[in-house]
Structures are given as structure tokens and as C-alpha cells.
C-alpha positions in Angstrom: -18.6 85.1 -5.1 -17.3 82.2 -7.3 -13.8 80.8 -8.0 -12.0 80.0 -11.2 -9.0 77.6 -11.8 -8.3 75.7 -8.6 -9.6 78.6 -6.5 -10.2 77.9 -2.8 -11.4 80.9 -0.7 -10.8 81.1 3.0 -13.8 80.3 5.2 -15.8 83.4 6.2 -14.6 85.6 3.3 -17.8 85.5 1.2 -20.1 87.3 3.7 -18.0 90.5 4.2 -17.5 90.7 0.4 -21.2 90.4 -0.3 -21.9 93.1 2.4 -19.4 95.5 0.9 -20.7 94.9 -2.6 -24.3 95.6 -1.5 -23.5 98.8 0.3 -21.3 100.0 -2.6 -23.7 99.0 -5.5 -20.7 98.8 -7.9 -18.4 96.0 -8.9 -14.8 95.6 -7.7 -11.8 97.0 -9.6 -9.0 94.9 -11.1 -6.7 93.2 -8.5 -3.8 95.4 -7.5 -1.3 92.6 -6.9 -1.0 88.8 -6.3 1.8 87.3 -4.3 2.5 83.9 -2.6 1.1 83.8 0.9 3.0 81.0 2.5 4.4 77.6 1.4 2.1 75.4 3.4 0.6 73.5 0.4 2.0 70.7 -1.6 5.0 71.6 -3.9 2.8 71.3 -7.0 0.5 74.2 -6.0 1.0 77.5 -4.0 -1.0 79.6 -1.6 -1.7 83.0 -3.2 -2.8 86.3 -1.7 -4.5 88.9 -4.0 -5.6 92.4 -3.1 -8.5 94.2 -4.9 -9.1 97.9 -4.5 -12.7 99.2 -4.2 -13.8 102.1 -6.4 -13.6 104.6 -3.7 -10.4 105.1 -1.7 -12.4 105.8 1.4 -13.9 102.3 1.3 -10.6 100.5 1.3 -9.9 97.1 -0.4 -10.7 93.4 -0.3 -8.0 90.8 0.2 -8.4 87.2 -1.1 -6.3 85.1 1.2 -5.6 82.3 0.6 -6.4 80.2 -2.6 -4.4 77.5 -4.4 -3.2 77.9 -8.0 -0.3 76.6 -10.1 2.8 78.6 -10.9 2.3 80.8 -14.0 -1.4 80.0 -14.3 -4.2 82.3 -15.1 -6.8 82.8 -12.2 -10.3 84.0 -12.8 -12.0 86.0 -10.0 -15.7 86.1 -10.3 -17.7 88.5 -8.0 -21.4 89.6 -7.9 -23.8 91.6 -5.7 -26.9 90.7 -3.7 -29.3 89.7 -5.0 -27.0 87.5 -7.0 -26.1 88.1 -10.6 -27.5 91.6 -10.8 -24.0 93.0 -11.2 -21.0 90.9 -12.0 -17.3 91.4 -12.4 -15.0 88.7 -14.0 -11.3 89.3 -13.6 -8.4 87.2 -15.0 -5.0 87.4 -13.3 -1.7 86.0 -14.6 0.2 84.6 -11.6 4.0 84.8 -11.6 6.3 81.8 -12.3 9.6 80.8 -10.8 11.4 83.5 -12.9 10.1 86.2 -10.7 12.4 87.2 -7.9 9.5 87.6 -5.4 8.5 83.9 -6.0 11.9 82.1 -6.0 12.3 82.1 -2.2 8.7 81.6 -1.3 7.6 78.6 -3.5 9.0 75.2 -2.6 8.7 73.8 -6.2 11.0 76.6 -7.4 13.8 75.3 -5.2 14.2 72.0 -7.1 14.5 73.4 -10.6 17.3 71.8 -12.6 20.3 74.1 -13.1 21.5 74.2 -16.7 24.8 75.5 -18.2 26.4 75.3 -21.6 30.1 75.0 -22.3 32.2 74.5 -25.4 35.0 72.0 -25.9 36.5 72.2 -29.4 33.9 71.2 -31.9 31.6 69.8 -29.2 29.1 71.6 -26.9 28.4 70.2 -23.4 25.0 70.6 -21.7 25.6 70.3 -17.9 22.5 69.7 -15.8 23.3 70.1 -12.2 20.4 68.4 -10.3 20.3 66.4 -7.2 21.2 62.7 -7.2 18.5 60.4 -8.6 16.1 63.3 -9.4 14.0 62.5 -12.5 13.6 65.3 -15.1 12.6 65.8 -18.7 14.9 67.4 -21.3 13.7 68.6 -24.7 15.7 70.2 -27.6 13.5 72.2 -30.0 13.6 74.8 -32.7 11.9 78.0 -31.6 10.4 79.2 -34.8 8.8 82.7 -35.0 6.1 81.5 -37.5 4.0 78.7 -36.1 4.5 76.4 -33.1 7.9 75.2 -31.9 9.3 72.2 -33.7 10.6 69.5 -31.3 13.9 67.9 -32.3 14.9 65.6 -29.4 13.2 64.6 -26.1 14.1 62.3 -23.3 13.4 61.6 -19.6 16.6 61.4 -17.6 18.0 61.0 -14.1 20.4 63.6 -12.7 23.0 64.7 -12.7 23.8 64.5 -16.4 26.3 65.8 -19.0 25.0 65.8 -22.6 27.3 66.4 -25.7 26.1 68.1 -28.9 28.2 68.2 -32.1 28.8 71.7 -33.5 27.0 70.7 -36.7 23.8 70.4 -34.7 23.8 74.0 -33.5 21.3 76.5 -34.9 20.5 80.0 -33.6 16.9 79.0 -32.8 17.9 75.7 -31.0 16.5 76.0 -27.5 16.7 73.7 -24.4 13.9 73.1 -22.0 14.2 71.2 -18.7 11.7 70.4 -16.0 11.2 68.0 -13.0 9.0 65.0 -13.7 6.3 66.2 -11.3 2.7 67.3 -11.8 2.4 71.0 -12.9 6.2 71.4 -12.7 7.8 74.6 -13.9 9.8 74.4 -17.2 13.0 76.3 -17.6 13.9 77.3 -21.2 17.2 78.5 -22.6 18.3 79.5 -26.1 22.1 79.9 -25.8 23.1 79.8 -29.5 21.5 82.9 -30.9 24.8 84.7 -31.3 27.0 81.7 -32.0 28.9 82.0 -35.3 28.9 78.3 -35.8 25.1 78.1 -35.4 24.7 80.8 -38.1 27.0 79.0 -40.5 25.1 75.8 -40.0 21.8 77.6 -40.6 23.0 78.8 -44.0 24.3 75.3 -44.9 20.9 73.9 -44.1 19.0 76.5 -46.0 17.6 75.4 -49.4 16.0 77.2 -52.3 13.1 75.3 -53.9 10.9 76.0 -56.9 7.2 75.5 -56.2 5.6 76.7 -59.4 6.7 78.4 -62.7 7.0 81.7 -60.9 6.9 80.6 -57.2 9.8 79.7 -55.0 10.6 79.2 -51.3 13.5 79.4 -48.9 13.5 76.5 -46.5 15.5 76.8 -43.2 15.0 75.6 -39.6 15.2 79.2 -38.2 14.3 82.7 -39.1 16.7 84.4 -41.5 17.3 88.0 -42.2 18.0 87.9 -45.9 17.3 89.6 -49.2 16.6 87.9 -52.5 17.2 89.1 -56.1 17.3 87.7 -59.6 20.5 87.3 -61.6 21.5 86.2 -65.1 23.9 83.2 -65.3 25.7 83.0 -68.7 27.0 79.5 -69.8 30.7 78.8 -69.4 30.9 79.9 -65.8 31.7 83.4 -64.6 29.7 85.5 -62.0 26.0 85.7 -62.1 25.0 89.1 -63.4 22.7 90.8 -60.9 19.5 92.3 -62.2 19.3 95.1 -59.6 18.2 97.4 -61.3 15.8 96.9 -63.0 14.4 94.4 -60.5 14.6 95.4 -56.9 15.6 93.4 -53.8 13.0 91.7 -51.8 13.0 90.6 -48.1 12.8 86.9 -47.7 10.4 85.2 -45.3 11.6 81.7 -44.4 9.3 78.7 -45.4 6.9 81.0 -47.2 6.1 80.9 -50.9 7.3 84.0 -52.8 6.3 85.0 -56.3 8.8 86.2 -58.9 7.6 89.1 -61.0 8.3 87.3 -64.3 6.3 86.8 -67.5 8.2 83.8 -68.6 10.8 81.5 -67.0 14.3 81.0 -68.4 17.1 78.5 -67.4 19.6 81.3 -67.1 17.6 83.2 -64.5 18.8 82.4 -61.0 17.9 83.5 -57.4 20.5 85.0 -55.1 20.0 85.2 -51.4 22.2 87.7 -49.5 22.6 88.5 -45.8 24.3 91.7 -44.7 25.4 92.3 -48.3 27.1 88.9 -48.4 26.0 86.3 -50.9 24.9 83.1 -49.1 22.9 81.1 -51.6 22.4 81.0 -55.4 20.2 78.5 -57.3 19.1 78.4 -60.9 15.7 77.1 -60.1 14.6 76.3 -63.7 17.7 74.4 -64.7 16.1 71.0 -64.1 12.8 71.8 -65.8 14.0 74.0 -68.8 17.3 72.3 -69.5 20.9 73.5 -69.6 22.0 77.2 -69.7 21.4 78.9 -73.1 23.8 81.2 -74.9 21.2 84.0 -75.0 21.7 87.8 -74.9 19.8 89.7 -72.2 18.4 93.0 -73.5 17.1 95.9 -71.3 14.5 98.1 -73.0 13.9 101.6 -71.5 10.8 103.5 -72.5 10.7 107.2 -72.5 8.1 109.9 -73.4 6.5 110.0 -76.8 7.1 106.3 -77.3 10.9 106.7 -77.4 12.8 103.7 -76.4 16.4 102.6 -76.0 18.0 99.1 -76.0 21.2 97.9 -74.3 22.7 94.5 -73.6 23.4 93.5 -70.1 27.0 92.3 -70.0 29.6 92.0 -67.2 31.1 95.3 -68.3 27.8 97.1 -68.0 24.7 97.8 -70.2 26.1 98.2 -73.7 24.0 100.1 -76.3 23.2 97.9 -79.3 24.2 100.5 -81.9 27.5 101.5 -80.5 31.2 101.3 -81.4 32.1 99.2 -78.3 34.3 96.1 -78.8 31.8 93.6 -77.3 29.8 90.9 -78.8 26.5 92.7 -78.3 27.8 95.8 -80.1 29.1 93.8 -83.0 25.8 92.1 -83.4 23.7 95.1 -82.5 21.8 95.4 -85.7 21.0 91.7 -85.9 19.8 91.6 -82.3 17.5 94.6 -83.0 16.0 92.9 -86.0 15.5 89.7 -83.9 13.6 91.8 -81.3 11.4 93.5 -83.9 10.6 90.2 -85.6 9.5 88.5 -82.3 12.3 86.1 -82.0 13.2 87.2 -78.4 11.5 86.1 -75.2 10.1 88.7 -72.9 11.0 88.0 -69.3 9.7 91.0 -67.3 7.9 94.3 -67.9 6.7 97.4 -66.0 5.6 100.8 -67.2 9.1 102.1 -68.1 11.3 99.0 -68.7 11.3 95.4 -70.0 13.8 92.5 -70.2 14.2 90.4 -73.3 16.3 87.2 -73.9 17.4 86.9 -77.5 18.9 83.6 -78.7 22.5 83.6 -80.1 22.8 80.1 -81.4 22.5 81.0 -85.1 25.3 83.5 -84.8 27.5 80.9 -83.1 26.7 78.4 -85.9 27.6 81.0 -88.5 30.9 81.6 -86.9 31.7 77.9 -86.9 30.7 77.7 -90.5 33.3 80.3 -91.4 35.9 78.4 -89.4 35.1 75.1 -91.3 35.2 77.0 -94.6 38.6 78.4 -93.8 39.9 74.9 -92.9 38.5 73.5 -96.2 40.2 76.2 -98.2 43.5 75.5 -96.4 43.3 71.8 -97.0 42.6 72.5 -100.7 45.6 74.8 -100.9 47.8 72.1 -99.3 46.5 69.5 -101.8 47.3 71.7 -104.7 50.7 72.4 -103.3 51.3 68.6 -103.0 50.3 68.1 -106.6 52.6 70.9 -107.9 55.6 69.9 -105.8 55.1 66.2 -105.5 58.7 65.1 -105.4 59.7 67.7 -102.8 56.8 66.7 -100.6 57.8 63.1 -100.8 61.3 64.1 -99.6 59.9 66.0 -96.7 57.7 63.1 -95.7 60.7 60.7 -95.9 62.8 63.0 -93.7 59.9 63.3 -91.3 59.6 59.5 -91.1 63.3 59.1 -90.5 63.2 61.8 -87.7 60.3 60.0 -86.0 62.1 56.6 -86.2 65.3 58.2 -84.9 63.4 59.7 -82.0 61.9 56.3 -81.1 65.4 54.7 -81.3 66.9 57.6 -79.2 64.3 57.0 -76.5 65.6 53.4 -76.2 64.1 50.1 -75.1 63.6 49.4 -71.4 66.1 46.8 -70.1 66.3 45.3 -66.6 69.5 43.6 -65.6 69.2 40.9 -62.9 72.3 39.2 -61.5 73.6 37.5 -58.3 75.8 39.7 -56.2 78.7 37.3 -55.6 81.6 39.7 -55.0 82.7 43.2 -55.7 84.6 42.2 -58.9 81.5 40.8 -60.5 79.5 43.8 -59.5 82.1 46.0 -61.2 81.7 43.9 -64.3 77.9 44.2 -64.2 78.2 48.0 -63.7 80.5 48.3 -66.8 77.9 46.4 -68.9 75.1 48.6 -67.7 77.0 51.8 -68.4 77.9 50.6 -71.9 74.3 49.6 -72.7 73.1 53.1 -71.7 75.3 54.5 -74.5 73.6 52.6 -77.3 71.1 54.0 -76.1 69.0 51.7 -73.9 67.1 52.6 -70.8 68.8 50.3 -68.3 67.6 49.5 -64.8 69.9 47.6 -62.3 69.9 47.4 -58.6 73.5 48.8 -58.4 72.0 52.2 -59.2 68.9 51.9 -56.9 70.3 50.8 -53.6 68.3 53.3 -51.6 65.0 52.2 -53.2 66.1 48.6 -52.8 66.7 49.0 -49.1 63.5 50.9 -48.5 61.2 48.6 -50.5 63.0 45.3 -50.1 64.5 43.1 -53.0 61.2 41.3 -53.9 59.0 44.4 -54.0 61.7 46.4 -56.0 62.2 43.7 -58.6 58.4 43.1 -59.0 57.8 46.8 -59.6 60.8 47.1 -62.1 59.8 43.9 -63.9 56.2 45.0 -64.3 57.1 48.4 -65.6 59.7 47.0 -68.1 57.3 44.5 -69.6 54.5 47.0 -69.8 56.7 49.2 -71.9 57.7 46.4 -74.2 61.2 45.9 -72.7 63.2 42.9 -71.9 64.6 41.3 -68.7 68.3 40.1 -68.9 69.3 37.3 -66.6 73.1 37.4 -66.1 74.2 33.9 -65.1 77.2 33.3 -62.8 78.2 30.3 -60.6 76.3 31.8 -57.7 73.2 32.4 -59.8 73.3 28.9 -61.2 73.5 27.5 -57.6 70.6 29.6 -56.5 68.5 28.3 -59.5 69.3 24.7 -58.6 68.2 25.3 -55.0 64.9 26.8 -56.1 64.2 24.0 -58.7 65.0 21.3 -56.2 63.8 22.6 -52.8 61.4 25.5 -53.8 62.1 28.7 -51.9 64.1 27.0 -49.1 67.6 28.4 -49.8 70.3 27.0 -47.5 72.3 30.1 -47.1 71.0 33.6 -46.3 71.5 36.2 -49.1 72.5 39.9 -48.9 69.9 42.6 -48.3 70.6 43.9 -51.9 70.6 40.6 -53.7 67.7 41.0 -56.2 68.5 37.8 -58.1 67.4 35.6 -55.2 64.2 37.5 -54.7 63.5 37.6 -58.5 63.3 33.8 -58.8 59.9 33.8 -57.2 58.6 35.9 -60.2 60.9 34.6 -62.9 60.5 30.8 -62.5 56.6 30.8 -63.0 57.1 32.6 -66.4 59.5 30.0 -67.6 57.5 27.1 -66.2 54.3 28.3 -67.8 55.9 29.2 -71.2 55.5 33.0 -70.9 59.3 33.7 -71.0 60.1 33.9 -74.8 60.1 37.5 -76.1 60.3 38.8 -72.5 63.5 37.4 -71.1 67.1 37.0 -72.4 70.0 35.1 -70.8 73.7 35.9 -70.8 76.9 34.7 -69.2 80.5 35.9 -69.3 83.2 33.8 -70.9 85.7 32.4 -68.6 83.3 32.5 -65.6 80.7 30.0 -66.8 80.2 27.4 -69.5 77.1 27.3 -71.6 76.2 23.7 -70.3 76.1 25.1 -66.7 73.0 27.2 -67.5 69.9 25.3 -66.2 67.9 23.7 -69.1 64.8 25.5 -68.0 66.3 28.9 -68.9 67.4 27.7 -72.4 63.9 28.3 -73.8 65.0 31.9 -74.4 68.2 33.0 -76.2 71.3 32.7 -73.9 74.4 34.7 -75.2 78.1 34.3 -74.4 79.7 37.7 -73.7 81.7 39.3 -75.2 81.9 37.0 -78.2 78.2 37.1 -79.0 77.7 40.8 -78.3 76.3 41.7 -81.8 73.5 39.2 -81.5 73.0 40.2 -77.9 72.6 43.9 -78.8 70.3 43.1 -81.7 68.0 41.2 -79.5 67.9 44.0 -76.9 67.2 46.8 -79.4 64.8 44.9 -81.5 65.0 43.9 -85.2 65.5 46.5 -87.9 66.6 49.3 -85.6 70.3 49.5 -86.7 72.2 48.6 -89.8 74.8 45.8 -89.5 77.7 48.1 -89.8 76.6 50.4 -87.0 75.7 47.4 -84.8 79.2 46.0 -85.2 80.7 49.4 -84.1 78.5 49.5 -81.0 79.4 45.9 -80.1 83.1 46.8 -80.3 82.5 49.8 -77.9 80.7 47.6 -75.4 83.4 44.9 -75.6 86.1 47.5 -74.9 84.2 48.7 -71.9 83.8 45.2 -70.5 87.3 43.8 -71.1 89.2 45.6 -68.3 86.6 44.5 -65.6 86.5 41.0 -67.0 90.3 40.6 -67.2 90.6 41.8 -63.6 87.9 39.3 -62.4 89.6 36.4 -64.3 93.2 37.3 -63.0 94.5 34.2 -61.1 94.7 34.6 -57.3 98.2 35.5 -56.0 99.2 37.3 -59.2 101.5 40.3 -58.3 99.5 42.5 -60.7 96.3 41.9 -58.7 95.4 45.2 -57.0 93.7 43.3 -54.2 96.8 41.2 -53.4 95.3 38.1 -54.7 92.2 38.2 -52.5 88.6 38.5 -53.8 86.2 40.4 -51.6 83.1 38.4 -51.2 79.7 39.6 -50.2 
């Protein structure tokens, strides 16, 4: 008798076996069972006991007890008769591993297997390995593929216990986990917990790709096995759904990572491949778009052949298969005769053919060009008619053009020029005067911006940010910034010109003038102010000599005496006739006078509604 893989027979076993074989004259039968004998050997191996039945029930059986073998290994039993090698029997037995219930309690190496569990926490997945402290083990993540060997993804040697986190985007149905102790001939425990996970199936379809391998060959690449069907469809330019070609072409089961051939005679950029799973479209790719160019405006014709060489033609459209010679209100029906002539003259490309049917792609470019030629001809005729009308009624056309020009000019004037008013908020009386001026300018019309009407935005953004945004918008639109000088504004200008930005007194949270100086002064110092800024002051509150010399590089007007010139500067030259400009100046003056008189009223006057006191800021 001989032994196979790591076989060690008990002493004294060979002689009884040889005697029994000699008396029997026939070889042994296949072993009836093998089980662990007792855990007396090192943890890496186990002591096994196998029982072999003899051919005759009256002769009994032979027991092999005990020999060493690794868990899950294949053991070869070799027996022969005396004289040796006249009759031989070679038997191969698969030993159980730690998964068998009869082994788990008997083999010491099965007691130390790492215990693995999987839990979900939001978008993350946790792998919990419950092993003893300081135990060394190996962990491997791999893709269990049906075709070919497994594909390893991640492997590491770790020390327990350990908690490993996987992102949900890493999950696939075929992702498996294998763990084992770092010992010789250790048993490996495998687990594939994501086979039914919906996130894993979504990730699998996101990772799947359609790839063109040859003019008629294509492949679906994916990490795992997919249960899917593929079919061809026709994608027309301009969007819209891809028109399925089932029938005439049938669906085909897809094998992942295997080259498939399309039953086509010629390729076309409008032919696309659709991959569906459980009647749901998952992937669609026009595989020839890169090699054959953009989609073409071709008409797809289906030819059906009958007995006695009878054939019928229809055009595959979203509404169905439209017969070419029909009264339907579709493009194919309107061009049915032309398409039939193109097919007979060989201008169409044959895509597919079997015994009863065929698919043709007929170009439609020339018919589209003809349509545009008719459109251009109609436009040319219309232009000619208008030119003749202009010659016949020349004077009337000139009058219409003049009226149109005046309407356009009036519309531009009605829109108004952008105007930003900047002033120093000294007291409530001066603010009322500024508000009256802003309201009067809006009636000219002008598009006026002033902080009095934007206190909420001013508080939210701050004076500097608000003024900077308003100034940039006004100047970009070709508008003008109006600086209204007052005693307080002049004092602030002197402070800035003498000490920079170090003002001696704090200013109110809504005082845009103090904040505006940091943007206004550089324009004046660098000579960018003319044409963008205008100055003004109110008579009785300030003299013209009080305005700082730096700001006199732009026009500075005295209000209300110089209102006509002030309004002409704001609205631009040539926008109004002198008579109308004078009328508007009078309206603005009447609007300003009450507020100006009230502000100039001497303190203590009985007519003062505020009892002679001026409310400061």
C-alpha cells in the first residue's frame, strides 16, 4: 500500500490490508466516508479516519486510521495486491473543510477563523472583522467573475480586530471578501454580500461600457456578469428617441467582455446599440459616430419580399412603417416616388439583408437643399417686390422711415440716461431737498439712483460696496455721477485731501458720500472725471468758491439758477429742443423751491414747522 498527499498510515496497518487483498483477489471499493479522528496534530493539519468497504459484505471493511492531511485537500489512496502491482486501485478523496458541521468542532484550526460581518451606514459600508487581539490575518477584495479567474481588487495583511469602510460607489454584485489567518495551510473564508444590493447593481451599469472593436464587432465591458439583451436602433439627427429595429432584427443575449458580431452588411453613423435589462433601457451608444462622422439625415427603408418576386417598401418613422406610395402626411409619403427612384438607381446604402427582408438607408440631403432653395427664392421675390414698391411710392416710404426714426429716438429718450446722486447726509432738511431733486429728475425722464431710495440695500451691503456697485453700473451704461456739494460735503473733501482717509468724526451708517470719496478722488486725481462726473450746489447753502478746486475740472452748476444747463448736461446734447428744455427746468425749479425755502428759513422764525430747530444726523 502507498500514500498520497501527506499520507501517514498507522504502524501495522499494511500487513492486514495485504492479507485481505490476497485472499480476496480483487481491489478495494471507493471509501465510504472520511472524518477527523482526533485533534492531536498541529493546527495546520488534521488526523483523518477513512473507511473503505470490501466488495463482499461478508468480508467487512478496511479502516485507514490515522493519516495527516490539510483541510479541504484531495487525498489519494493507492492499494495493490501481493505480489505487488498485479492489481492496483487508486482512489481520490476530497476532505471536508471548516464549512462542514462535522469538522468545525473537531479541528483546532477551524476555531480561530476570523468572523466577518457587513453593515451599512448611510452611503458607507463597514466590514467588521471580529478576531482576537493581535491576531494576524489576510484580507482580499476581489471580483468573482464567471468567465475566467477571479480578478483581485485590493489585498492587505492586517492585525485584528479591524473595521474597514467601503464607499457605496465601490460596491458591485460580484465583489467578494476573503479572509484567512496568516498561518501555513490556513482555511480561507469567502463572502459575497452584495449580490442583491440595489446600489451595487446601479454601480455595475454605470461602469459598463460599449466598445467598437471592428466594423461589425462590438463588446460590452463590465466588472461582473450582466443579464442583458442587445438590439440595434436608428437615431435620427435632431434628438428624439432611437427607433428600435425589432423587428426586423431580433434581440440578442449579451455576454460580458466577449466580442459580438452585428449582422450588418455596411456600417452607418445613425445605427446605435441598445442594451436592456428586464425590459429597461440601460445603455445606448452610436458606435460608429467617431469613425463615420456625425448623424446623417437619411431615410431608413424596410424592404419586404414576397412570393413571385413581389416586394413592398415602407419607411421606418416614429409613427410606424409608412408605405412609400401612400396618402399619409409624413415626409416619407410626400417623397415616396423620389425615394423609390433613388433605391432603384442605386443611391441607397444596404445595411442588412436576409431571405425575406432588407434595410436601406437613403440620403435626404438633396431634398433638404431643394427646400432651402425654394425659401431663398421666395425671400428674393419678396425683396424685389419691396424694392419696386419703394420706387413707386418713394415719398411715402421716406415719410415712414422718418416716423420710424423719430419713434426710435423717442424710445431711447424715454428710457432715460442713468444718473447717480451722491450727497452728504447732514440733516433731514437737506435730505428732503435731495429727495425733491431726485423725484423731479425722474419726470424728465432720467433713471435716478440715490441712497434715500435704497436704504435696505445700503444697510445690507455697506455704503462703500453699495456706491461702488452703483457707480460701476452707471458708468457702464454711459450715465453720469452727480456730486451734490454742501458745507458738510466740502468739509469731508478737505479732510480726505489733507489727511487721506482719516476722518475726524464718525459718519452715519447711510452716508454714501463719505464712502464714495475713496472711489471718486482717484478719478479726479488721474484725470478720468470729465464726461463721467458733474458737480452741483444749492444757492444760499454754498458759494461757488467753496467747492474744492480739484472738483472744478468738471462742470459745477448752481441750482436752481443754472437748471437748464444742468439738465442739458445730464440728458446729453441734442436730446431736447431749447423750448422743451426750458419748460422742464421750470418744473424742476418749482419742485425744488419749497424744500429749499424751508431749509433756508432762519432759525426761530414762527413759520418754522420745527420750531426753529434743525434735526441733525
